[in-house]
N, C-alpha and C positions, 0 to 999 in steps of 0.2 A: 896304808892300812888296807888289808885285804877285805873285799866285800864278802859277806856271808851268802852263800848260795841257798836259794829256797829248797826245802826238802822235796824229794821226788814223790809224786803222788803214789799212793798204794792202790793197786788194782785187785779186784776180786778174781776169782778163778774164771777161766774162759767158759762161756756158756752160749748156747744158741739163742738168737733173738726171737721174740714172739712174732708170729706172722703179721699181726696188726702193726707192730712197730716197723717191721721190714717194709710193709706196704707204705707206711707214712714216710719212711726215709726215701723210698723210691719216688713217692709223690713229690718230694722236694725237688727232684731233678726234672720231672716231667711237668708238674703243675706249679710253675713259678708264680703265676698270677692269673686272674680270670681269663685274660686273652689266650693263655696257653690251653685252657679248657676249650675255648671256642675253636682254636686251631685244630686240636685233635678231633673234635666232634665233626667239624667241617670236612676234614680229610677222610674220616670214616664214611661220611655220607657220599662223598665223591667216589670213593672206592666201591661203594655199593651200587654205583650206576645211577645216582640221583640226577634228575634234570630240573628239579625244583626244590629249593632249600629255604627255610625260614628260620631266622635267628631272633630269639626274643630275650631281651636282657632286662634285669631290674637292678637298680642301684649299682650301675656299672658292672654288673655281672657277679657281684659279691652275694647279693640276695638270691638271684636266680639267673640261670643260663638254660634256655630250652632250645634245642635244635631239632627241627622236623624236616624229614626228607621223604621223597617218593621213590626211594631205591628198592632194592630186592627184598629187604627185610631179613629177619633171622628166624629160623625154625624154632618152635617152642622147646624142643628137646635140647637145643643148643644154648639156650639162654643162661643156664648156670655157668657154663664154660666162658660165655662172653664177658663175665665179670671176674673171671679168674686171672691170676697173674701169669704172664707168658703163655697166653692161649690166643691163637689167631688162626684164621683161615687163609692167610695170605702167603705164608711160607711154611714149608715142611722139611726142608733139607738145606745143607750148606750151599748147594747149587742155586736154590731159590733165593737165598740171602745175597748171593753174589750177582743175581740178575733181578733185583727188585724192580717191579714195574708198577707198584702201587705206592700211594703216599704214606700209608701206615704199614707197619710190618712187625713191630716188636711185640705186640700183644700186651703192652703195659698201660695204655692210656686209660681204659675204662676202670681197670683195677685200681690204678693210682688215684683217679678222680673219686671213686667210691670210698677210698680210704680216708679222704679229707672232706667229704661233702655228703649230703643226702641225695642219692642218685636213684632215679626211677627210669627204667627202660621199657618202652611200649613199642611193640613191633608186630608186623603182619606181613607174611609172604603173599604172593599173588594167588596161590592155590589154597590159602587158609580161609576157613569160614569166618573167622573173627581174629582180632588181635590178641596178643598175650603180653603179660606184664611181669616184671621182676624188679625187686628193690622197693624203695619207699617203705610203706607200712607193712608190706609183705616180706620184707627182708629177702631171704634167699628163696622164697617160694614163688613158683611160676603159677600165675592165675589168669583166667580170661579177662579181657578188657575191651572197651570200645576203641575203634580206630580204623582208619583206612590203610591201604597198602603202603608200606614204607616203615620208617622208624622215627620215634620221638625219644630223645634222651633229655630228661629234665634234671638239672643239677641245682640244688638249693642249699643255701647257707654254707658257702665255701669256707673251709677252715673252722667249722663250728667246734671241732674236737681238737684243734691245734691253735688255741688263741694267740700263742706267741707269733705264729706265722701271719695271723690276721692283722696284728699290729703293724706289720711292715708294709701293708698295702697303702696306697696313696688315696687321694680324694676320689669320690664317686666319679667326677667328671674326667679325672686323669685315667682311671681304670677303664671307663667307658671308651675314652679315646684310643687306648691300646686295643681294645676289643674291636672297635670299628675299623682300625687300621688292618687288623688281621683279615676281617671280612673283605675289605677292599683289595688286599693283595691276592687273596684266593679268587675273588670274583674277576679280577683282571685276567687271570690265567685261564678262566673257563667261561668265555662268552657264550658257550653252548648250554649254559645252565642259568636258570632264573634264580636270583637271590633277593631276599627281602630281609631287612633289618629293622627291628623295633626296639625302643628303649623306654621303659616305664609306661608302656601302653601306647606310645606314639610311634608311628612308622617314620623312620628317619631316611631310609634308602630303599629303593626297589629298582632292580635292573632286570629287564626281560631278556630272553634269549636273542642274540643278535650277532653281528660281526665284531671282530676285535677292534676295528677302528671306532665303531660306535661305542663299545664298552669303554675304551680309553677316553673318549670325549665325555662320557657320563661321569667317570670316576676322577679323571685328572683335569677336566675342565676344557672349555673351548680354546683357551690360550695354547694348551699343548696340542689340541687337535688341529689348530691352524698353523702350527709351527713345528712340524715333525716330518721326517723322511721315512717312507716305507722301506723295509729292508727284508730281503730273503735271499740267503746264500746256502749252497750245498757243496760240501767237499768230502767225498768218501762217506764215512759214517756220521759226519757232523752236519747239522742243519741249524741255521740261525735265522729267526724271523722276528718280526715286530716292528717297532718304530724307534727311531733315534731323533731326539729333539734337536731343533736348530740351535746353533751356538747363541744366537741372539735371544733365545728363550731360556737361557741358563738362569740358575737361581743362586741365592746366597747360601742355601743349605742343600744337603744331599737327600732331601726328602721326596724327590721325584724320580728316584731310581728303583726300577723293578726288574730283577733278573731271575729267570726261572730255568731250572735244569730238569728236563723231562716232566714239566708241569709243576715242579716243586719250587717255591720261592726260597732263594738262598742269598746269604751275604758271604760272598767268597772273595778274598783278597785278590786272587789270581784274576777273576773275571772283572772285578772293579778296576784293577790296574790296566787290563787290556783295553777296556773302554776308555779309561782316562787317557791312556797313551794315544788312542785314535783321535781324541779331541784336542790334544795339546797344541796343535797348529792353529786352532780356530777359537780357542776358549780364552776369554779375557780374565786375567788376574786369578783371583781365588774363587771364581764362579764354578758352579757344579752343573753338569748337563742333566737333562731329564731324559729318561728312556724307559721303554717297556720292551725287553728283549727275552726271547725264549730259545734256549739251546736244547735241541733234541739229539740224542745219541744212544747207542746201544747201552742198556743198563749195565752190561758187564764191564764197560769202560769207565764207570764212575762208581765210587763208593759213597753211599749216602748214610752209612752207619758209623759216623765219626763224631757225632754230637748228640746229646740226649734230646734236644729239641729239633734235630735234623735240619738245622739252619745252615750247616756247613757241609761241604762235600770235598772229596779228593778224587782227582782224575788220574787215570793210569798213565796218560801221556800229557802232562800239564803243559809242556812247552808247545805241543801241537795245537792244543785247545786255545792257548793264549794267542798264538800267531793267527789262527783262523779267525778268532773274534776281532783281533786288532785290524786285520786286513779287511774283513767284511764291513766293519763300522767305518773304517777309513774310506772305503770305496763309496759307501752311502754318503758320507760327508763331502766327498769330492764333487758330488752333484751340486750345482748351484742353482739358485732361482733363475739365473739367466740361461744356463745350459740345459736345465731340465724341461724347457719348453719344446724340446724336439730338435734344437739346433745341434748339428754334428760338428764338433771342432775339427778344423782342417789341420793337417800335419804341419809342424813348424819347419819352414824351409831353412836351409843352411845359410843362405845369403839373401840379399834384397830385403824386403819387408814391406808391411802394409803402409807405413808412413811415407816412405819414399815413393811407393807405387801410387798412393793416393795423390801425392803432390804432382807426379807426372800426369795422372789423369786429369787433375784440376787444371793443369796448363793446357790440355788438349780440348777440354769441353767444359761446360758449365757444371757446377756441383750437382745440381738437380739431375741433369742428364746422366751424370756419372752413375748415380745410384739407380736411375731408371734402367740403364743398361745392365747393371749388376743383377737387378731383380729377375731378369730373364734366365739367369743361370742358377743351377743348384748351389746351395750354400757351400757344400763340400768342394765345389769346383772354383770358388772365388779365390783367385791367386792373391796371396798376401793377407788374407783376413787374419790368420794366425801367423805372426811373423817373429823373426829373431829379435829378442829383447835387446840385443846389442844396438839395434837401430834406435831404440828409445834413448839409450845413453848418448848416441851420436846426435840425436835431434835436440835433446834437452840440454844443450850446452849452457853453462853458466854465463849469464850476461851481466853487464853493468847494472847496478841497482835501478829498478824502475824501467829497464829496457825490455822489450818483448823478445821472444825467441827469434832466431834468424831462420825463418821458415816462410813459405809462401802462405799468405793470409788470403784465403778465398772468401768471397762474400757469403753471408749466411744463406742457407738454402731457402728456397721459397716454400710456402706451406704446401703447395702441390707436390713439390719434390719429396717432402717428408711424409706425406700421407698417401701418395699415389705413385704409380710408375707407368711404364709403357702400357698403352691400352687401358689406362685408368684402373688397373688392377691394384687393390689396396695392399700395402705392405703389412705382413702379419708378424705377430710376436714369435712365431715359430722360426722365422728367418732372422729377424733382428729384435731379439727380446728387449734389449736396452734402448731401442729406438735410435734417434739421430740427434746430434748436438744442436742446441739453439744458441747458447751463450755460456760465458764464464762469469761466476759471481764472486766478487772480491778476491779473485786470484786463488780461491780455495775450492770452490764447487763448480762442477760442470752440470749445466741444466740441459736435459734432453727430453724429447717427446717420443712416446710410443703410443700404440693404439689405446692403452688403458688410461693414459694421462701424462703426468710429469714425472721424469726420473731425475733424482738429485744424486750426484756422484761426488764423493770425497776423492779428489784426483790423487792426492799423495797416498792415501790409504790403499786405493785401488792399484796404483802403479807399484807400491811396495809389495803387495801380494803377488803381482805378476812377476816381478823380479825375483822374489823369494822362490816361487815355484820353478822358475827357470834355473835358478842356482841349484836347487835340489835335484832337478832332472840331470843337469850337467855333472854334478858330483856323483850321483848314483850310476850314471852311465860312463864314468871315467872320461868325460868329455869336457873337463874344465879347461877350456882353451886359454892360453896365456897371451897377454899383450905386452911385449917388451916396450919399455919406455925409451924414447929416443934420447932423453937426458934424464938419468937417474935422479930421483928426489932424495936428497940427503937431509938428515935432521939430527939434532942433539938427542941422545938417548942415555938414560941412566944405566947403572950397572945391571939391574934386574932385567931390563929390556935387552941389553947386549947378551946376557947369559941365555935368555929365552930364545933369542934368534939363533944362537949357536947350537943350542941343545935340541931344538925342534925343527931343524931344516926339512926333515922328511914330511912332517905334518904340514908345514907351510907350503911346501912344493905341491902336495896333494890338493891344497886349497887354491893353487894357482898363483902363489906369491913367490917372488925371488927377493928376499931381504938379506943383504950382505952386511957383514961387519967391516967397516972401513977403518975404524980406530977404536980405542977404548971408550970413546964418548960419541961415536958417530955411526949411524946406520944409513944404508942406502937402499931405497926401493927401486929395483931394476926391472921388475915385471909385476903385473897385477892380473887377476882374471879378466878376460876380454869383456865379459859382461859388465865389469865395473871400471872400465878404462877411463871414464870421464868423472869418476868420483875423486875426492881429494885423497891422494896417495898416502900422505903422511898420516892423516886421521885414520884411514883404513888400516894402515900398518900398526898403529898404536893399539887400536881396538882388537885386532887379531892377536897381537902379542899378549894383550891383557887376558883374553879368553883362554888362549893356549896355556898361559902361565897358571891361571886359576884352576882349570879343569884337567890339565895334563894333555900331552900330545895325543896319545891314543884315545883317551876318553872324549876329547873334544870332537873327534870324528865319529864316535859311536853314540855316546850318551848325550852329548851337548851339541851335536851337530846343528840341530834346528835353531837353537838359540844363536849360534854363531852366524849362520846363514841369514837369520832375521836381522842381525846387526848390519851385515853387509848390504842386504836389500834396502834397509832404511837409509843407508848412506847415499845410494845411487838413485833412489826414487825421486821423482820430480817434486820440487818443494813448493810450498805455498807462495803466493804472490808472483808466480810465473805466468806470464800471459801466453795462452795457447791459441792457436788458430782453430777454426772449425774443423779443418782437416785433421789436425792433431787430436782434437777431442774425439772425433769419430773413430780414429785409429785406436784410441784408448778404449772406447766402448767395445769395438770389435774384438780387441785382445782380451778384455774381461770375459766376453762370451766364450772365448776359446780356452780359458784358464780354469783349472780346477780350484775349488774353494774360493772363488773370486768374490763371494758374498762378504767375507771378513778379511781384514788385514791380518798380519802376522800376530797381532796382539789381541785378536778376537773382536775388535771393533767392526761394526758394519761398514762396508765400503760404498753402499748405495741404498737408496730408499725410493719407494714408489708412492706418489700421491695420485690416487685415482681421480677421474673426472668428477665422480660423486662427492669426493672430499672437497674438491675445489668448488663445486656447486654449493656445498654447505657453507663454505667460508663467505660466499657472496649471497647466500640465501636465495639462490636461483631456484625457481619452481616452488617456492614456499608462499 
């Protein structure tokens, strides 16, 4: 049975819309809710050069929004035009539109707001004898009014003439929350301006003029202020500045992310992706980083006229912008709490290594004297402090269960050796930020002492990060050295593994593997990356084949490279319940100090933590 189609609606003849209806339709795009009014008025105030802005709200902004600034003001003869549609002092030609240097530019905001609310504009220029007012009970008439230099725009009874729109608003507290968030965003971008926010007659926030770091602490809290990295990079016409939150300060929601383009808060997928990609090596699970980042560039290189609320932008060279932001944030995150104390990582030598060097030194002299002698030399000259990670693999040989590593076990250093050196000169955190090892706890943690107190290191997580960074460096530099196996490791393989090994020989070779098909059911591992030579070859081979099969040969080296290298690093990292000597523990600490991103393992978990002496004093109520 055929369904009966509904009759087509009949339309009247085409006619021009009344001006009031046009304005109300336009207002629907610009004035979505009270927070949109707050945003437009704040942007106008900043464009007018204001250094002090007060926002007063009643009933979440639905009843009243009043924004007062000390900007340039508007001349009396210009006031009627200020409320007209598509009237603005900010652009006059297509060239101006393509080089927008102000936050507002369309000339729609005040007209749209006036179309759906009772608007009163009071303003006074610096050379005027008194203020002037338009709107309110005077409607379109300009009349004298009291007021100091600057502008006050008072918006009352939002959507009074469009009740259907008003029904879609949420509760007073919800609407106020949106308004407060807009004020916070704009205040973050302009620490050179004093902002004050009141709601229902009560002052909620007040931020005086100050530096960006202080404004961030005021708005985002002390947790962010204590766990962020300063960032400033310039490349050609691009400049990125601000703060990137430490991975350990990540959040379950993306509500701590503030990105600005030429002072304008934006939500741009390109920018979010670039920052997220920079964090991917150090962020745990589905956590979100916090950051306040400001991108400055020539206005001609970015189009801000792509969205009614100006929340999105389009870049002329989006790829260049993406790469610049990605590398800038990556470099900031490569600083660790250990390496940011002033220590300069030494270059990684091609052979030898800190562990072997330290064992040799321990045989020649006492452990304390060894570090006393080192103290007299600059950090960057200490041979072997940053060493080939292949030596870790050689040292951390699998032993029988419960047996220690086959290494020289030097006696623990004396307290004097840890806290002083030749001439009784104290060791500083600039030289050895992670201090010196004291002991190993339950075969999992390394306990060390520095000048601040106690360092606790998760040895597997720390070694995993070290191995991971070394693998990345080797692959990026086409220096993934291969270790042929004296006796190939053969194992039973299913048809899928056999097919993957045959199809992706080039990818496997680039990763340092030689996996040959010996029969329809057998694979042989004939070579592995030299850095992983002491890992279990069969397990390594199976994991590599699985990832290559899942993501594809070319994609695994491009898009999924880091996940694969993380898997390999985890295989070769020193495991829990392995007994390490003091020498080995100190070598691990020195290597952490010389490794980028050593504060987190590949999964974003912290690798070490500091317990200050003051924290220990509190535990034992010392001085109380």
